[in-house]
C-alpha positions as CSV (number, residue, x, y, z in Angstrom):
1,M,-85.2,50.7,117.6
2,L,-88.9,50.4,116.5
3,K,-88.2,52.1,113.3
4,N,-85.2,49.7,112.6
5,R,-87.5,46.7,113.6
6,F,-90.1,48.0,111.2
7,R,-87.7,48.4,108.4
8,L,-86.5,44.8,108.9
9,T,-89.8,43.4,109.0
10,M,-90.7,45.3,105.7
11,L,-87.6,43.9,104.2
12,A,-88.2,40.4,105.1
13,A,-91.8,40.7,103.9
14,A,-90.6,42.2,100.6
15,G,-88.2,39.2,100.3
16,A,-90.7,36.6,101.0
17,A,-93.1,38.4,98.5
18,V,-90.3,38.1,95.9
19,M,-89.6,34.5,96.8
20,L,-93.3,33.5,96.7
21,A,-93.5,35.2,93.4
22,G,-90.5,33.4,91.9
23,C,-91.9,30.2,93.3
24,G,-95.2,31.0,91.5
25,E,-93.5,31.8,88.2
26,K,-91.5,28.4,88.4
27,A,-94.6,26.4,89.4
28,S,-96.7,27.9,86.6
29,A,-94.2,26.6,84.1
30,P,-94.7,22.8,84.6
31,A,-98.5,23.5,84.8
32,E,-98.4,25.3,81.4
33,A,-96.3,22.5,79.9
34,E,-98.7,19.9,81.3
35,K,-101.8,21.7,79.7
36,T,-99.8,21.7,76.3
37,A,-99.0,18.2,76.6
38,D,-102.6,17.4,77.4
39,K,-103.7,19.4,74.5
40,A,-101.3,17.8,72.0
41,E,-102.4,14.3,73.6
42,A,-105.9,15.2,72.8
43,A,-105.6,16.3,69.2
44,P,-107.4,13.6,67.3
45,V,-105.5,12.0,64.2
46,V,-107.4,13.2,61.1
47,I,-107.6,10.5,58.4
48,Y,-108.7,11.2,54.8
49,S,-109.6,8.2,53.0
50,N,-110.8,7.0,49.6
51,A,-111.6,3.5,50.7
52,D,-114.9,2.0,50.5
53,E,-117.3,1.8,53.4
54,E,-116.3,-1.8,54.2
55,A,-112.7,-0.8,54.5
56,Q,-113.3,2.2,56.6
57,Q,-115.3,0.1,58.9
58,A,-112.5,-2.3,59.1
59,M,-110.0,0.4,59.8
60,K,-112.3,2.0,62.5
61,K,-112.7,-1.3,64.3
62,A,-109.0,-2.0,64.4
63,L,-108.5,1.5,65.9
64,D,-111.2,1.5,68.5
65,E,-110.4,-1.9,70.0
66,N,-106.7,-1.0,70.1
67,G,-106.5,2.2,72.0
68,F,-107.6,4.9,69.7
69,K,-111.4,5.0,70.1
70,G,-112.3,8.7,70.2
71,K,-108.7,9.7,69.3
72,Y,-109.2,10.0,65.4
73,L,-111.5,11.3,62.9
74,M,-112.0,9.6,59.5
75,Q,-113.6,11.3,56.5
76,G,-114.2,9.7,53.1
77,F,-113.5,11.1,49.8
78,G,-113.5,9.9,46.1
79,T,-110.1,9.0,44.7
80,S,-109.8,11.9,42.4
81,E,-111.3,14.4,45.0
82,L,-108.7,13.3,47.5
83,G,-106.0,13.3,45.0
84,G,-106.9,16.8,44.0
85,K,-106.9,18.0,47.5
86,L,-103.5,16.5,48.2
87,V,-102.1,18.1,45.1
88,A,-103.6,21.5,45.9
89,E,-103.0,21.7,49.6
90,G,-99.8,19.6,50.1
91,K,-98.5,19.7,53.6
92,T,-101.0,22.3,54.7
93,I,-103.9,19.7,54.2
94,E,-105.9,19.0,57.5
95,A,-105.4,15.4,57.4
96,D,-102.5,13.7,59.3
97,I,-102.9,10.5,57.5
98,V,-104.4,9.6,54.0
99,T,-105.4,6.3,52.6
100,I,-105.6,6.3,48.8
101,S,-104.5,4.4,45.7
102,T,-100.6,3.9,45.6
103,Y,-100.2,5.4,42.1
104,Y,-101.4,8.9,43.8
105,L,-99.0,8.4,46.7
106,E,-96.0,7.5,44.2
107,S,-96.6,10.6,42.0
108,L,-97.0,13.0,45.0
109,Q,-93.9,11.8,46.8
110,Q,-92.0,12.1,43.4
111,K,-93.0,15.8,43.2
112,S,-93.3,17.1,46.5
113,K,-91.9,14.8,49.2
114,L,-95.3,14.9,50.9
115,F,-95.1,11.7,53.2
116,A,-92.8,10.9,56.0
117,P,-91.0,7.5,56.2
118,L,-93.0,5.1,58.3
119,A,-91.7,4.3,61.9
120,F,-92.2,0.7,61.3
121,K,-91.4,-1.8,58.5
122,A,-94.3,-2.9,56.4
123,D,-93.5,-6.7,55.9
124,T,-95.0,-7.0,52.6
125,L,-94.8,-9.9,50.1
126,T,-93.4,-7.5,47.4
127,P,-91.2,-4.5,48.1
128,V,-92.9,-1.1,48.7
129,P,-91.5,2.3,49.4
130,D,-90.8,3.2,53.0
131,Y,-93.4,5.9,53.2
132,Y,-96.5,3.8,52.7
133,A,-98.1,0.6,54.1
134,P,-100.6,-1.2,51.9
135,I,-104.2,-1.7,53.3
136,L,-105.9,-3.6,50.5
137,G,-105.5,-4.8,46.9
138,N,-108.2,-5.1,44.1
139,C,-107.4,-7.7,41.2
140,G,-108.9,-7.7,37.7
141,A,-110.7,-10.5,35.8
142,I,-113.3,-11.3,33.3
143,F,-116.8,-12.0,34.5
144,V,-119.6,-14.0,32.7
145,N,-123.3,-14.6,33.2
146,T,-123.4,-18.4,32.5
147,Q,-127.1,-18.3,31.6
148,V,-126.9,-15.2,29.4
149,L,-123.7,-16.6,27.7
150,K,-125.5,-19.8,26.9
151,A,-128.7,-18.2,25.7
152,D,-126.7,-15.7,23.5
153,G,-124.7,-18.6,21.9
154,L,-121.5,-17.0,22.8
155,P,-118.3,-18.8,23.5
156,M,-116.5,-18.6,26.9
157,P,-113.6,-16.1,26.7
158,K,-110.3,-17.0,27.8
159,A,-108.4,-13.7,27.2
160,L,-109.1,-10.1,27.3
161,A,-108.3,-9.8,23.6
162,D,-111.1,-12.2,23.0
163,L,-113.5,-9.4,24.1
164,A,-112.5,-7.3,20.8
165,N,-114.2,-10.0,18.6
166,P,-117.2,-8.6,16.9
167,V,-119.1,-11.6,18.1
168,Y,-119.3,-10.0,21.5
169,A,-120.7,-6.7,20.2
170,N,-123.4,-5.3,22.6
171,H,-123.1,-8.4,24.6
172,I,-120.2,-7.1,27.1
173,S,-119.8,-4.5,29.6
174,V,-116.6,-2.9,30.7
175,P,-115.6,0.3,32.5
176,D,-114.3,3.3,30.8
177,I,-110.7,4.1,31.4
178,M,-111.5,7.9,31.6
179,G,-113.8,7.3,34.4
180,S,-112.6,4.3,36.4
181,S,-109.4,3.1,37.6
182,T,-110.7,-0.4,37.4
183,S,-110.5,-0.3,33.7
184,W,-106.8,0.5,34.0
185,L,-106.3,-3.2,35.1
186,M,-107.5,-4.3,31.9
187,T,-105.4,-1.8,29.9
188,Q,-102.3,-2.7,31.9
189,A,-102.7,-6.4,31.0
190,L,-103.2,-5.6,27.4
191,I,-100.4,-3.2,27.0
192,S,-98.2,-5.6,28.9
193,A,-99.1,-8.5,26.5
194,E,-99.3,-6.7,23.2
195,G,-97.4,-3.4,23.4
196,E,-98.6,0.2,23.9
197,E,-100.1,0.7,20.3
198,K,-101.7,-2.6,19.8
199,G,-102.9,-2.9,23.4
200,A,-104.6,0.4,23.4
201,A,-106.1,-0.4,20.0
202,T,-107.6,-3.6,21.6
203,V,-109.0,-1.7,24.5
204,R,-110.7,0.6,22.0
205,A,-112.2,-2.3,20.1
206,I,-113.4,-3.7,23.4
207,E,-115.0,-0.4,24.4
208,K,-116.6,-0.1,21.0
209,N,-118.1,-3.7,21.5
210,A,-119.6,-2.5,24.9
211,G,-121.5,0.2,23.3
212,A,-124.2,1.4,25.7
213,H,-122.6,-1.0,28.4
214,L,-119.5,1.3,28.7
215,E,-119.6,2.1,32.4
216,K,-118.1,5.0,34.1
217,S,-118.0,3.1,37.5
218,G,-115.8,0.1,38.2
219,S,-118.9,-1.7,39.8
220,G,-121.1,-1.0,36.7
221,P,-120.1,-3.9,34.7
222,L,-120.9,-6.6,37.2
223,K,-124.2,-4.9,38.0
224,K,-125.1,-5.5,34.3
225,I,-124.0,-9.1,34.6
226,R,-126.1,-9.7,37.8
227,A,-129.1,-8.3,36.1
228,G,-128.6,-10.3,32.9
229,E,-128.2,-7.2,30.6
230,A,-124.8,-8.4,29.5
231,A,-123.2,-11.9,29.2
232,V,-119.5,-10.8,29.7
233,G,-117.7,-8.0,31.7
234,F,-114.6,-6.9,33.3
235,G,-114.1,-5.7,36.9
236,L,-112.7,-6.7,40.4
237,R,-112.4,-10.3,40.7
238,H,-113.4,-10.8,44.3
239,Q,-116.8,-9.5,43.7
240,A,-117.5,-12.2,41.0
241,V,-116.0,-14.9,43.4
242,A,-118.4,-13.8,46.0
243,D,-121.5,-13.7,43.6
244,K,-120.5,-17.3,42.5
245,A,-120.4,-18.6,46.2
246,K,-124.0,-17.0,46.7
247,G,-125.3,-19.2,44.0
248,L,-125.7,-16.5,41.4
249,P,-125.2,-17.4,37.7
250,V,-122.0,-15.6,37.7
251,D,-118.5,-16.9,37.0
252,Y,-115.1,-15.4,36.6
253,V,-112.2,-16.1,34.0
254,D,-108.5,-15.2,34.8
255,P,-107.2,-13.7,31.5
256,T,-104.2,-15.2,29.9
257,E,-102.7,-11.8,29.6
258,G,-102.6,-11.7,33.4
259,N,-104.4,-10.6,36.6
260,F,-103.2,-7.1,37.4
261,T,-103.8,-5.5,40.9
262,L,-104.1,-1.9,42.2
263,Y,-103.5,-1.3,45.8
264,E,-104.5,1.3,48.3
265,A,-102.2,2.4,51.2
266,A,-101.9,4.5,54.3
267,A,-99.2,7.3,54.6
268,V,-98.3,9.9,57.1
269,I,-98.4,13.6,55.9
270,D,-94.8,15.1,56.7
271,K,-95.6,18.3,58.5
272,G,-92.3,18.4,60.3
273,E,-92.8,19.5,63.9
274,K,-96.4,19.9,63.4
275,T,-96.8,16.3,62.6
276,N,-99.4,14.6,64.9
277,P,-97.4,12.4,67.3
278,N,-100.0,9.6,67.1
279,A,-100.1,9.4,63.2
280,Q,-97.4,6.7,62.9
281,K,-98.9,4.7,65.6
282,V,-102.4,4.9,64.0
283,V,-101.1,3.5,60.7
284,E,-99.3,0.7,62.4
285,T,-102.4,-0.2,64.4
286,I,-104.6,-0.2,61.1
287,I,-102.1,-2.7,59.6
288,K,-101.4,-5.0,62.7
289,F,-105.1,-5.2,63.8
290,G,-107.2,-4.3,60.5
291,R,-105.8,-6.5,57.8
292,Q,-107.7,-9.7,59.2
293,D,-111.1,-7.9,58.4
294,L,-109.8,-6.3,55.3
295,L,-109.0,-9.5,53.9
296,K,-112.6,-10.6,54.2
297,Y,-113.6,-7.9,51.9
298,Y,-110.5,-7.6,49.7
299,P,-109.1,-11.3,49.6
300,V,-105.7,-10.3,48.2
301,A,-102.7,-11.4,50.3
302,L,-100.3,-8.4,50.9
303,Y,-98.1,-9.2,53.9
304,K,-96.0,-12.2,54.8
305,G,-97.9,-14.8,56.7
306,E,-101.3,-13.9,55.1
307,T,-103.5,-16.5,53.3
308,V,-106.6,-16.5,51.2
309,A,-108.9,-19.3,50.0
310,A,-107.9,-21.2,46.8
311,E,-110.7,-19.5,44.8
312,N,-109.4,-16.0,45.7
313,K,-105.8,-16.8,44.2
314,P,-105.7,-15.5,40.6
315,A,-104.3,-17.8,38.1
316,H,-102.0,-15.3,36.4
317,P,-100.9,-12.6,38.9
318,M,-98.8,-10.0,37.2
319,Q,-97.3,-6.6,38.0
320,F,-96.9,-3.7,35.4
321,K,-93.3,-3.4,34.5
322,E,-93.2,0.4,35.3
323,P,-94.2,2.1,38.7
324,L,-97.8,3.1,38.7
325,T,-98.4,6.9,38.9
326,V,-101.0,9.4,38.1
327,E,-98.8,10.3,34.9
328,L,-98.7,6.7,33.7
329,L,-102.5,6.5,33.9
330,T,-102.9,9.7,32.0
331,K,-100.4,8.3,29.4
332,H,-102.5,5.0,28.9
333,Q,-105.7,7.2,28.8
334,K,-104.3,9.2,25.9
335,L,-103.1,6.0,24.2
336,V,-106.6,4.4,24.3
337,K,-108.4,7.6,23.2
338,G,-106.0,7.8,20.2
339,E,-104.4,11.2,21.5
């Protein structure tokens, strides 16, 4: 009897142990899933950006004040440096989001379908592809130092082609198309107005007139204008508008060939199942809450409902007839250099 009771007790204990073990295994699965979910939720969204410091601060403010404080990492790069990383690393790049000039995004998407369609509609004034949302625009214009212009007895230019006149030799400063995308705004305008060969020849003549004032940086010409080292220059329109408002002897001219604009935009790297689940929301947050501050530094209206002050509205807004890509920039560079 005792033997049978002992056997039943042992069998019951063994059954209970099996049941407990089974319950333990079942209980551990949700716990592991919860840990995995927590880990995924905690993974910061990595943002690589070519934007200026002012633009980065505006984006950070939008994210910090709208639920993403501590949930992202932003790292700055030069445009060509970031473009090179995207080309070399593709979808294996560490970044979940990039903000960069749209001509890089257009080229990369054509070649490798690197970016995912956005989960929200970018309600822009002009149509854009579904895989990026513009964050800012930079518009080109002619600059003048009114005091130097008068002292040197130079006429006020009305067109970019005027800057090719020998009367402006050594009195102008412009960026070099080989080192600055800002120069591409001038080149686009002249090629649109005069055709490829003549337009490129005009750019060469302007660069020759610049001489020692041919700058590698897009901000270089305005620095020369401010310092009184040059009478006329070319660069980003909003910078001259701001200088004039400060009372500096700086004015701006909207060239008759047109005010062309380059855009920077945000895009999500398409990593398939490895795509950060918060990446789409981060881009949407930057656009929804960051544009107000971005407009203060880069006063170019991009989205429906946006407005800018009258002085920030170019007289001759134009858009190049072809999509802007790295390949088109390279083509224009070769044309200007006579290759």
